[in-house]
C-alpha positions as CSV (number, residue, x, y, z in Angstrom):
1,M,-2.7,3.8,13.2
2,A,-1.3,0.2,12.5
3,W,0.0,-0.7,8.7
4,I,1.0,-4.2,8.5
5,M,3.1,-4.9,5.6
6,G,5.1,-7.8,3.9
7,H,5.5,-10.7,0.9
8,V,2.2,-12.3,0.1
9,T,1.2,-14.8,-2.3
10,K,-1.3,-14.2,-5.1
11,K,-3.8,-16.3,-3.3
12,E,-3.3,-15.0,-0.1
13,L,-4.0,-11.3,-1.1
14,Q,-7.2,-12.6,-2.9
15,K,-8.0,-13.9,0.4
16,L,-7.5,-10.9,2.8
17,K,-9.0,-8.8,-0.5
18,K,-12.3,-11.0,0.0
19,I,-12.6,-10.6,3.9
20,G,-12.2,-6.4,3.1
21,W,-9.0,-5.5,3.7
22,E,-7.5,-2.4,1.7
23,D,-4.0,-2.9,0.4
24,E,-1.1,-0.1,-1.4
25,N,1.9,0.0,-2.1
26,P,4.5,0.4,0.4
27,P,7.2,3.0,0.2
28,K,9.5,2.0,-2.2
29,E,12.4,3.1,0.6
30,L,11.0,-0.3,2.2
31,V,11.1,-2.3,-0.6
32,K,14.2,-1.3,-2.5
33,G,16.8,-4.0,-2.6
34,L,13.7,-6.6,-1.8
35,D,14.5,-10.3,-3.7
36,I,10.7,-10.7,-4.2
37,E,9.4,-13.7,-6.1
38,E,7.4,-13.6,-9.0
39,S,4.1,-15.8,-7.0
40,E,4.7,-13.0,-4.3
41,S,4.3,-9.4,-3.9
42,Y,4.7,-6.6,-1.1
43,R,1.9,-5.0,0.0
44,A,1.3,-2.6,2.8
45,F,-2.3,-3.0,4.4
46,F,-3.9,-0.2,7.3
47,V,-5.0,-2.2,9.9
48,D,-6.7,0.4,12.8
49,N,-5.8,0.3,16.5
50,D,-5.9,-3.0,17.0
51,V,-3.8,-5.3,14.9
52,F,-4.7,-8.8,17.5
53,K,-8.7,-8.3,17.5
54,I,-8.2,-7.7,13.9
55,M,-6.1,-11.0,13.1
56,T,-8.3,-13.3,15.8
57,G,-11.5,-11.8,15.9
58,N,-14.8,-12.9,14.7
59,D,-14.5,-11.3,11.3
60,W,-11.3,-12.6,10.2
61,E,-12.8,-15.5,8.1
62,K,-15.9,-13.5,7.2
63,V,-15.9,-12.1,3.4
64,K,-17.5,-8.5,3.5
65,E,-20.4,-7.9,1.4
């Protein structure tokens, strides 16, 4: 099981959701004290076991129906 957590802009978050990524609030202890700008958010994405395949595979740019 793999998770990617980090800062994303609103535009990046929209793109990730368009291609089928589902985001969640990260654990509170991981964002405590972070300086997050208003144009960003800190999100957690479950990406299954093969992160490299997910981020470089044929489906990366395809919008999920």
